[in-house]
PDB file of N, CA, C and O in Angstrom:
ATOM      1  N   MET A   1     279.081 -22.952  54.077  1.00  0.00           N
ATOM      2  CA  MET A   1     279.196 -22.910  55.271  1.00  0.00           C
ATOM      3  C   MET A   1     280.848 -23.522  54.878  1.00  0.00           C
ATOM      4  O   MET A   1     280.933 -24.657  54.408  1.00  0.00           O
ATOM      5  N   THR A   2     282.207 -22.631  55.123  1.00  0.00           N
ATOM      6  CA  THR A   2     283.310 -22.812  56.343  1.00  0.00           C
ATOM      7  C   THR A   2     283.791 -23.888  56.839  1.00  0.00           C
ATOM      8  O   THR A   2     283.090 -24.203  57.801  1.00  0.00           O
ATOM      9  N   ARG A   3     285.030 -24.966  56.602  1.00  0.00           N
ATOM     10  CA  ARG A   3     285.157 -26.372  56.674  1.00  0.00           C
ATOM     11  C   ARG A   3     285.523 -26.303  57.779  1.00  0.00           C
ATOM     12  O   ARG A   3     285.447 -27.377  58.376  1.00  0.00           O
ATOM     13  N   TRP A   4     286.218 -24.797  58.807  1.00  0.00           N
ATOM     14  CA  TRP A   4     286.237 -25.062  59.892  1.00  0.00           C
ATOM     15  C   TRP A   4     285.433 -24.339  61.188  1.00  0.00           C
ATOM     16  O   TRP A   4     285.775 -24.184  62.361  1.00  0.00           O
ATOM     17  N   MET A   5     283.880 -23.864  60.251  1.00  0.00           N
ATOM     18  CA  MET A   5     282.677 -23.810  61.247  1.00  0.00           C
ATOM     19  C   MET A   5     281.917 -24.589  60.597  1.00  0.00           C
ATOM     20  O   MET A   5     281.003 -23.844  60.244  1.00  0.00           O
ATOM     21  N   GLN A   6     281.603 -26.069  60.033  1.00  0.00           N
ATOM     22  CA  GLN A   6     281.145 -27.295  59.715  1.00  0.00           C
ATOM     23  C   GLN A   6     282.079 -27.814  61.386  1.00  0.00           C
ATOM     24  O   GLN A   6     281.314 -28.429  62.130  1.00  0.00           O
ATOM     25  N   LEU A   7     283.140 -27.681  61.816  1.00  0.00           N
ATOM     26  CA  LEU A   7     284.173 -28.830  62.363  1.00  0.00           C
ATOM     27  C   LEU A   7     283.934 -27.598  64.185  1.00  0.00           C
ATOM     28  O   LEU A   7     284.579 -27.792  65.216  1.00  0.00           O
ATOM     29  N   ARG A   8     283.261 -26.894  64.064  1.00  0.00           N
ATOM     30  CA  ARG A   8     283.646 -25.751  65.366  1.00  0.00           C
ATOM     31  C   ARG A   8     281.974 -26.496  65.434  1.00  0.00           C
ATOM     32  O   ARG A   8     281.918 -27.306  66.360  1.00  0.00           O
ATOM     33  N   LEU A   9     280.911 -26.397  64.803  1.00  0.00           N
ATOM     34  CA  LEU A   9     279.452 -26.836  65.321  1.00  0.00           C
ATOM     35  C   LEU A   9     280.335 -28.370  66.108  1.00  0.00           C
ATOM     36  O   LEU A   9     280.861 -28.474  67.215  1.00  0.00           O
ATOM     37  N   ALA A  10     280.228 -29.104  65.289  1.00  0.00           N
ATOM     38  CA  ALA A  10     280.489 -30.215  65.533  1.00  0.00           C
ATOM     39  C   ALA A  10     280.665 -30.799  66.536  1.00  0.00           C
ATOM     40  O   ALA A  10     280.337 -31.950  66.825  1.00  0.00           O
ATOM     41  N   SER A  11     281.585 -29.474  67.564  1.00  0.00           N
ATOM     42  CA  SER A  11     282.396 -29.674  68.673  1.00  0.00           C
ATOM     43  C   SER A  11     281.522 -28.848  69.384  1.00  0.00           C
ATOM     44  O   SER A  11     281.588 -28.754  70.609  1.00  0.00           O
ATOM     45  N   VAL A  12     280.630 -28.185  68.639  1.00  0.00           N
ATOM     46  CA  VAL A  12     279.732 -27.361  69.560  1.00  0.00           C
ATOM     47  C   VAL A  12     278.651 -28.717  69.940  1.00  0.00           C
ATOM     48  O   VAL A  12     278.410 -28.899  71.134  1.00  0.00           O
ATOM     49  N   ARG A  13     278.155 -29.446  69.131  1.00  0.00           N
ATOM     50  CA  ARG A  13     277.197 -30.654  68.886  1.00  0.00           C
ATOM     51  C   ARG A  13     277.800 -31.881  69.979  1.00  0.00           C
ATOM     52  O   ARG A  13     277.218 -32.755  70.622  1.00  0.00           O
ATOM     53  N   GLY A  14     279.285 -31.483  69.850  1.00  0.00           N
ATOM     54  CA  GLY A  14     279.478 -33.101  70.933  1.00  0.00           C
ATOM     55  C   GLY A  14     279.604 -32.499  72.613  1.00  0.00           C
ATOM     56  O   GLY A  14     278.925 -32.939  73.540  1.00  0.00           O
ATOM     57  N   ALA A  15     280.508 -31.535  72.713  1.00  0.00           N
ATOM     58  CA  ALA A  15     280.022 -31.347  74.071  1.00  0.00           C
ATOM     59  C   ALA A  15     278.512 -31.214  74.207  1.00  0.00           C
ATOM     60  O   ALA A  15     278.574 -31.107  75.432  1.00  0.00           O
ATOM     61  N   ALA A  16     277.041 -31.122  73.930  1.00  0.00           N
ATOM     62  CA  ALA A  16     276.407 -31.024  74.301  1.00  0.00           C
ATOM     63  C   ALA A  16     275.722 -31.545  74.210  1.00  0.00           C
ATOM     64  O   ALA A  16     274.525 -31.385  74.448  1.00  0.00           O
ATOM     65  N   ALA A  17     276.349 -32.435  73.787  1.00  0.00           N
ATOM     66  CA  ALA A  17     275.863 -34.080  73.360  1.00  0.00           C
ATOM     67  C   ALA A  17     276.265 -35.047  75.223  1.00  0.00           C
ATOM     68  O   ALA A  17     275.558 -35.893  75.770  1.00  0.00           O
ATOM     69  N   GLN A  18     277.198 -34.639  75.568  1.00  0.00           N
ATOM     70  CA  GLN A  18     278.416 -34.513  76.600  1.00  0.00           C
ATOM     71  C   GLN A  18     278.359 -34.535  78.455  1.00  0.00           C
ATOM     72  O   GLN A  18     278.648 -35.122  79.498  1.00  0.00           O
ATOM     73  N   ALA A  19     277.572 -33.073  77.629  1.00  0.00           N
ATOM     74  CA  ALA A  19     277.080 -32.177  79.287  1.00  0.00           C
ATOM     75  C   ALA A  19     276.391 -33.374  79.850  1.00  0.00           C
ATOM     76  O   ALA A  19     277.052 -33.636  80.855  1.00  0.00           O
ATOM     77  N   GLY A  20     275.335 -34.326  79.745  1.00  0.00           N
ATOM     78  CA  GLY A  20     274.408 -34.783  80.292  1.00  0.00           C
ATOM     79  C   GLY A  20     275.081 -35.865  80.468  1.00  0.00           C
ATOM     80  O   GLY A  20     274.495 -36.646  81.218  1.00  0.00           O
ATOM     81  N   MET A  21     276.321 -36.323  79.989  1.00  0.00           N
ATOM     82  CA  MET A  21     276.544 -37.439  81.216  1.00  0.00           C
ATOM     83  C   MET A  21     278.006 -37.716  81.902  1.00  0.00           C
ATOM     84  O   MET A  21     278.507 -38.834  82.024  1.00  0.00           O
ATOM     85  N   SER A  22     278.727 -36.199  82.424  1.00  0.00           N
ATOM     86  CA  SER A  22     278.963 -36.269  83.817  1.00  0.00           C
ATOM     87  C   SER A  22     277.517 -36.110  84.846  1.00  0.00           C
ATOM     88  O   SER A  22     277.444 -37.032  85.658  1.00  0.00           O
ATOM     89  N   THR A  23     276.635 -35.323  84.910  1.00  0.00           N
ATOM     90  CA  THR A  23     275.765 -35.405  84.880  1.00  0.00           C
ATOM     91  C   THR A  23     275.531 -37.279  85.695  1.00  0.00           C
ATOM     92  O   THR A  23     276.237 -37.620  86.643  1.00  0.00           O
ATOM     93  N   ALA A  24     274.662 -38.045  85.203  1.00  0.00           N
ATOM     94  CA  ALA A  24     275.004 -38.844  85.989  1.00  0.00           C
ATOM     95  C   ALA A  24     275.946 -39.930  86.334  1.00  0.00           C
ATOM     96  O   ALA A  24     275.733 -41.028  86.848  1.00  0.00           O
ATOM     97  N   GLU A  25     277.261 -39.251  85.850  1.00  0.00           N
ATOM     98  CA  GLU A  25     277.975 -40.155  87.027  1.00  0.00           C
ATOM     99  C   GLU A  25     278.231 -39.581  87.962  1.00  0.00           C
ATOM    100  O   GLU A  25     278.719 -40.239  88.880  1.00  0.00           O
ATOM    101  N   TYR A  26     278.054 -38.333  88.131  1.00  0.00           N
ATOM    102  CA  TYR A  26     278.156 -37.821  89.664  1.00  0.00           C
ATOM    103  C   TYR A  26     276.931 -37.997  90.347  1.00  0.00           C
ATOM    104  O   TYR A  26     277.007 -37.542  91.489  1.00  0.00           O
ATOM    105  N   ALA A  27     275.852 -38.477  90.082  1.00  0.00           N
ATOM    106  CA  ALA A  27     275.064 -39.507  90.503  1.00  0.00           C
ATOM    107  C   ALA A  27     274.762 -40.158  90.600  1.00  0.00           C
ATOM    108  O   ALA A  27     273.665 -40.321  91.134  1.00  0.00           O
ATOM    109  N   VAL A  28     275.779 -41.426  89.987  1.00  0.00           N
ATOM    110  CA  VAL A  28     276.269 -42.832  89.847  1.00  0.00           C
ATOM    111  C   VAL A  28     277.117 -42.573  91.424  1.00  0.00           C
ATOM    112  O   VAL A  28     276.938 -43.154  92.494  1.00  0.00           O
ATOM    113  N   GLY A  29     277.810 -41.781  91.164  1.00  0.00           N
ATOM    114  CA  GLY A  29     279.414 -41.736  92.299  1.00  0.00           C
ATOM    115  C   GLY A  29     278.661 -41.886  93.845  1.00  0.00           C
ATOM    116  O   GLY A  29     278.953 -42.809  94.606  1.00  0.00           O
ATOM    117  N   THR A  30     277.757 -40.941  94.147  1.00  0.00           N
ATOM    118  CA  THR A  30     276.739 -40.474  94.388  1.00  0.00           C
ATOM    119  C   THR A  30     276.144 -40.859  95.345  1.00  0.00           C
ATOM    120  O   THR A  30     276.223 -40.476  96.512  1.00  0.00           O
ATOM    121  N   LEU A  31     275.265 -41.953  94.704  1.00  0.00           N
ATOM    122  CA  LEU A  31     274.664 -43.750  95.628  1.00  0.00           C
ATOM    123  C   LEU A  31     275.981 -44.579  95.716  1.00  0.00           C
ATOM    124  O   LEU A  31     276.002 -45.264  96.739  1.00  0.00           O
ATOM    125  N   ALA A  32     277.129 -44.714  94.899  1.00  0.00           N
ATOM    126  CA  ALA A  32     277.987 -45.523  95.452  1.00  0.00           C
ATOM    127  C   ALA A  32     278.513 -45.395  96.908  1.00  0.00           C
ATOM    128  O   ALA A  32     278.488 -46.217  97.825  1.00  0.00           O
ATOM    129  N   ALA A  33     279.351 -43.198  96.818  1.00  0.00           N
ATOM    130  CA  ALA A  33     279.412 -43.520  98.337  1.00  0.00           C
ATOM    131  C   ALA A  33     278.216 -43.644  98.956  1.00  0.00           C
ATOM    132  O   ALA A  33     278.142 -44.276 100.010  1.00  0.00           O
ATOM    133  N   CYS A  34     277.273 -43.141  98.465  1.00  0.00           N
ATOM    134  CA  CYS A  34     275.827 -43.406  99.881  1.00  0.00           C
ATOM    135  C   CYS A  34     275.951 -45.078 100.580  1.00  0.00           C
ATOM    136  O   CYS A  34     275.645 -45.626 101.638  1.00  0.00           O
ATOM    137  N   GLY A  35     276.332 -45.304  99.802  1.00  0.00           N
ATOM    138  CA  GLY A  35     275.658 -46.723 100.087  1.00  0.00           C
ATOM    139  C   GLY A  35     276.681 -47.650 100.405  1.00  0.00           C
ATOM    140  O   GLY A  35     276.545 -48.729 100.982  1.00  0.00           O
ATOM    141  N   PHE A  36     278.207 -46.885  99.769  1.00  0.00           N
ATOM    142  CA  PHE A  36     279.924 -47.594 100.855  1.00  0.00           C
ATOM    143  C   PHE A  36     279.690 -46.731 102.616  1.00  0.00           C
ATOM    144  O   PHE A  36     279.835 -47.111 103.778  1.00  0.00           O
ATOM    145  N   ALA A  37     279.300 -45.538 102.004  1.00  0.00           N
ATOM    146  CA  ALA A  37     278.859 -45.392 103.964  1.00  0.00           C
ATOM    147  C   ALA A  37     278.368 -46.017 104.832  1.00  0.00           C
ATOM    148  O   ALA A  37     278.979 -46.502 105.785  1.00  0.00           O
ATOM    149  N   VAL A  38     277.052 -46.099 104.591  1.00  0.00           N
ATOM    150  CA  VAL A  38     275.888 -46.813 105.202  1.00  0.00           C
ATOM    151  C   VAL A  38     276.548 -48.435 105.391  1.00  0.00           C
ATOM    152  O   VAL A  38     276.209 -49.181 106.310  1.00  0.00           O
ATOM    153  N   VAL A  39     277.241 -48.684 104.653  1.00  0.00           N
ATOM    154  CA  VAL A  39     278.295 -49.847 105.015  1.00  0.00           C
ATOM    155  C   VAL A  39     278.831 -49.845 106.321  1.00  0.00           C
ATOM    156  O   VAL A  39     278.771 -50.456 107.388  1.00  0.00           O
ATOM    157  N   LEU A  40     279.586 -48.539 105.563  1.00  0.00           N
ATOM    158  CA  LEU A  40     280.929 -48.945 106.907  1.00  0.00           C
ATOM    159  C   LEU A  40     279.679 -48.032 108.502  1.00  0.00           C
ATOM    160  O   LEU A  40     280.156 -48.247 109.616  1.00  0.00           O
ATOM    161  N   TYR A  41     278.749 -47.445 108.509  1.00  0.00           N
ATOM    162  CA  TYR A  41     278.122 -47.725 109.081  1.00  0.00           C
ATOM    163  C   TYR A  41     277.895 -48.462 109.901  1.00  0.00           C
ATOM    164  O   TYR A  41     278.339 -48.237 111.027  1.00  0.00           O
ATOM    165  N   LYS A  42     277.048 -49.718 109.623  1.00  0.00           N
ATOM    166  CA  LYS A  42     276.944 -50.731 110.186  1.00  0.00           C
ATOM    167  C   LYS A  42     277.726 -51.239 110.657  1.00  0.00           C
ATOM    168  O   LYS A  42     277.761 -51.222 111.888  1.00  0.00           O
ATOM    169  N   VAL A  43     279.022 -52.137 109.701  1.00  0.00           N
ATOM    170  CA  VAL A  43     280.650 -52.235 110.553  1.00  0.00           C
ATOM    171  C   VAL A  43     281.128 -51.661 111.224  1.00  0.00           C
ATOM    172  O   VAL A  43     282.202 -52.221 111.439  1.00  0.00           O
ATOM    173  N   VAL A  44     281.051 -50.760 111.811  1.00  0.00           N
ATOM    174  CA  VAL A  44     281.729 -49.158 112.911  1.00  0.00           C
ATOM    175  C   VAL A  44     280.831 -49.775 113.125  1.00  0.00           C
ATOM    176  O   VAL A  44     280.845 -50.918 112.668  1.00  0.00           O
ATOM    177  N   THR A  45     279.862 -49.417 113.759  1.00  0.00           N
ATOM    178  CA  THR A  45     278.357 -49.803 114.691  1.00  0.00           C
ATOM    179  C   THR A  45     278.219 -51.285 115.119  1.00  0.00           C
ATOM    180  O   THR A  45     277.951 -51.223 116.319  1.00  0.00           O
ATOM    181  N   SER A  46     278.256 -52.296 114.831  1.00  0.00           N
ATOM    182  CA  SER A  46     278.385 -53.613 115.791  1.00  0.00           C
ATOM    183  C   SER A  46     279.000 -53.503 116.264  1.00  0.00           C
ATOM    184  O   SER A  46     279.863 -52.632 116.374  1.00  0.00           O
ATOM    185  N   GLY A  47     278.502 -55.445 117.310  1.00  0.00           N
ATOM    186  CA  GLY A  47     279.074 -54.959 118.991  1.00  0.00           C
ATOM    187  C   GLY A  47     281.219 -54.807 118.326  1.00  0.00           C
ATOM    188  O   GLY A  47     282.176 -54.053 118.503  1.00  0.00           O
ATOM    189  N   VAL A  48     280.932 -55.917 117.663  1.00  0.00           N
ATOM    190  CA  VAL A  48     282.124 -57.022 117.777  1.00  0.00           C
ATOM    191  C   VAL A  48     283.608 -55.360 117.482  1.00  0.00           C
ATOM    192  O   VAL A  48     284.600 -55.441 118.207  1.00  0.00           O
ATOM    193  N   VAL A  49     283.564 -54.509 116.794  1.00  0.00           N
ATOM    194  CA  VAL A  49     283.600 -53.352 116.208  1.00  0.00           C
ATOM    195  C   VAL A  49     283.775 -52.256 117.157  1.00  0.00           C
ATOM    196  O   VAL A  49     284.811 -51.649 117.430  1.00  0.00           O
ATOM    197  N   SER A  50     282.385 -52.073 117.693  1.00  0.00           N
ATOM    198  CA  SER A  50     282.311 -51.114 119.356  1.00  0.00           C
ATOM    199  C   SER A  50     283.536 -51.407 119.911  1.00  0.00           C
ATOM    200  O   SER A  50     284.692 -50.988 119.958  1.00  0.00           O
ATOM    201  N   SER A  51     282.539 -52.653 120.478  1.00  0.00           N
ATOM    202  CA  SER A  51     283.714 -53.129 122.018  1.00  0.00           C
ATOM    203  C   SER A  51     285.170 -52.972 121.532  1.00  0.00           C
ATOM    204  O   SER A  51     285.836 -52.925 122.566  1.00  0.00           O
ATOM    205  N   ALA A  52     285.863 -52.884 120.637  1.00  0.00           N
ATOM    206  CA  ALA A  52     287.787 -53.066 119.517  1.00  0.00           C
ATOM    207  C   ALA A  52     287.401 -51.615 119.895  1.00  0.00           C
ATOM    208  O   ALA A  52     287.949 -51.625 120.998  1.00  0.00           O
ATOM    209  N   LEU A  53     287.117 -50.954 119.848  1.00  0.00           N
ATOM    210  CA  LEU A  53     287.109 -49.358 119.477  1.00  0.00           C
ATOM    211  C   LEU A  53     287.109 -48.828 120.919  1.00  0.00           C
ATOM    212  O   LEU A  53     287.843 -47.860 121.120  1.00  0.00           O
ATOM    213  N   SER A  54     286.593 -49.180 121.677  1.00  0.00           N
ATOM    214  CA  SER A  54     286.198 -48.591 122.692  1.00  0.00           C
ATOM    215  C   SER A  54     287.368 -49.273 124.308  1.00  0.00           C
ATOM    216  O   SER A  54     287.590 -48.989 125.485  1.00  0.00           O
ATOM    217  N   GLY A  55     287.827 -50.405 123.119  1.00  0.00           N
ATOM    218  CA  GLY A  55     289.135 -50.207 124.299  1.00  0.00           C
ATOM    219  C   GLY A  55     290.020 -49.929 124.014  1.00  0.00           C
ATOM    220  O   GLY A  55     290.838 -49.526 124.840  1.00  0.00           O
ATOM    221  N   LEU A  56     290.273 -49.998 122.810  1.00  0.00           N
ATOM    222  CA  LEU A  56     292.028 -49.133 121.713  1.00  0.00           C
ATOM    223  C   LEU A  56     291.482 -47.580 123.102  1.00  0.00           C
ATOM    224  O   LEU A  56     292.012 -47.489 124.210  1.00  0.00           O
ATOM    225  N   ILE A  57     290.708 -46.896 122.739  1.00  0.00           N
ATOM    226  CA  ILE A  57     290.435 -46.215 123.028  1.00  0.00           C
ATOM    227  C   ILE A  57     290.800 -45.796 124.803  1.00  0.00           C
ATOM    228  O   ILE A  57     291.660 -44.927 124.945  1.00  0.00           O
ATOM    229  N   LYS A  58     290.067 -46.486 126.312  1.00  0.00           N
ATOM    230  CA  LYS A  58     290.318 -46.577 126.689  1.00  0.00           C
ATOM    231  C   LYS A  58     291.694 -48.015 127.371  1.00  0.00           C
ATOM    232  O   LYS A  58     291.507 -48.245 128.565  1.00  0.00           O
ATOM    233  N   ARG A  59     292.240 -48.400 127.080  1.00  0.00           N
ATOM    234  CA  ARG A  59     293.621 -48.152 126.664  1.00  0.00           C
ATOM    235  C   ARG A  59     294.995 -47.262 126.162  1.00  0.00           C
ATOM    236  O   ARG A  59     296.154 -47.310 126.574  1.00  0.00           O
ATOM    237  N   ALA A  60     294.455 -46.552 125.253  1.00  0.00           N
ATOM    238  CA  ALA A  60     295.538 -45.085 125.642  1.00  0.00           C
ATOM    239  C   ALA A  60     294.719 -43.991 125.571  1.00  0.00           C
ATOM    240  O   ALA A  60     294.617 -43.281 124.570  1.00  0.00           O
ATOM    241  N   LEU A  61     293.945 -43.780 126.931  1.00  0.00           N
ATOM    242  CA  LEU A  61     293.022 -42.721 127.746  1.00  0.00           C
ATOM    243  C   LEU A  61     294.332 -43.059 129.129  1.00  0.00           C
ATOM    244  O   LEU A  61     294.919 -42.193 129.777  1.00  0.00           O
ATOM    245  N   ASP A  62     294.473 -44.409 129.241  1.00  0.00           N
ATOM    246  CA  ASP A  62     295.051 -45.235 130.715  1.00  0.00           C
ATOM    247  C   ASP A  62     296.256 -45.225 130.624  1.00  0.00           C
ATOM    248  O   ASP A  62     296.917 -44.928 131.619  1.00  0.00           O
ATOM    249  N   VAL A  63     296.754 -45.482 129.654  1.00  0.00           N
ATOM    250  CA  VAL A  63     298.956 -44.453 129.842  1.00  0.00           C
ATOM    251  C   VAL A  63     299.142 -43.639 130.435  1.00  0.00           C
ATOM    252  O   VAL A  63     298.578 -42.564 130.641  1.00  0.00           O
ATOM    253  N   THR A  64     300.694 -44.507 131.053  1.00  0.00           N
ATOM    254  CA  THR A  64     301.118 -43.377 132.046  1.00  0.00           C
ATOM    255  C   THR A  64     302.279 -43.315 131.694  1.00  0.00           C
ATOM    256  O   THR A  64     302.906 -44.333 131.402  1.00  0.00           O
ATOM    257  N   PHE A  65     303.108 -41.398 131.624  1.00  0.00           N
ATOM    258  CA  PHE A  65     303.658 -41.306 130.892  1.00  0.00           C
ATOM    259  C   PHE A  65     304.969 -41.642 132.487  1.00  0.00           C
ATOM    260  O   PHE A  65     306.184 -41.675 132.291  1.00  0.00           O
TER     261      PHE A  65
END
C-alpha cells in the first residue's frame, strides 16, 4: 500500500468517526433551542409581560394622525 493510499484511508476513517458527532451536536442544539423556547413562552405569557404588551398594542392602535 502506498503512502498516499494510507493517508487517504486514514482521512476516510477520520471522516466516518466524525459523522456521528454532527448528529449529536444537532440534537443538543435542538434541545437547547426547545428549552429556550419554553422559557421565552413562559415569560411572554406571564401576567406582567402580557399586560405590558397589551398596553403597548392599545397605545399603538389609538394613535391619532
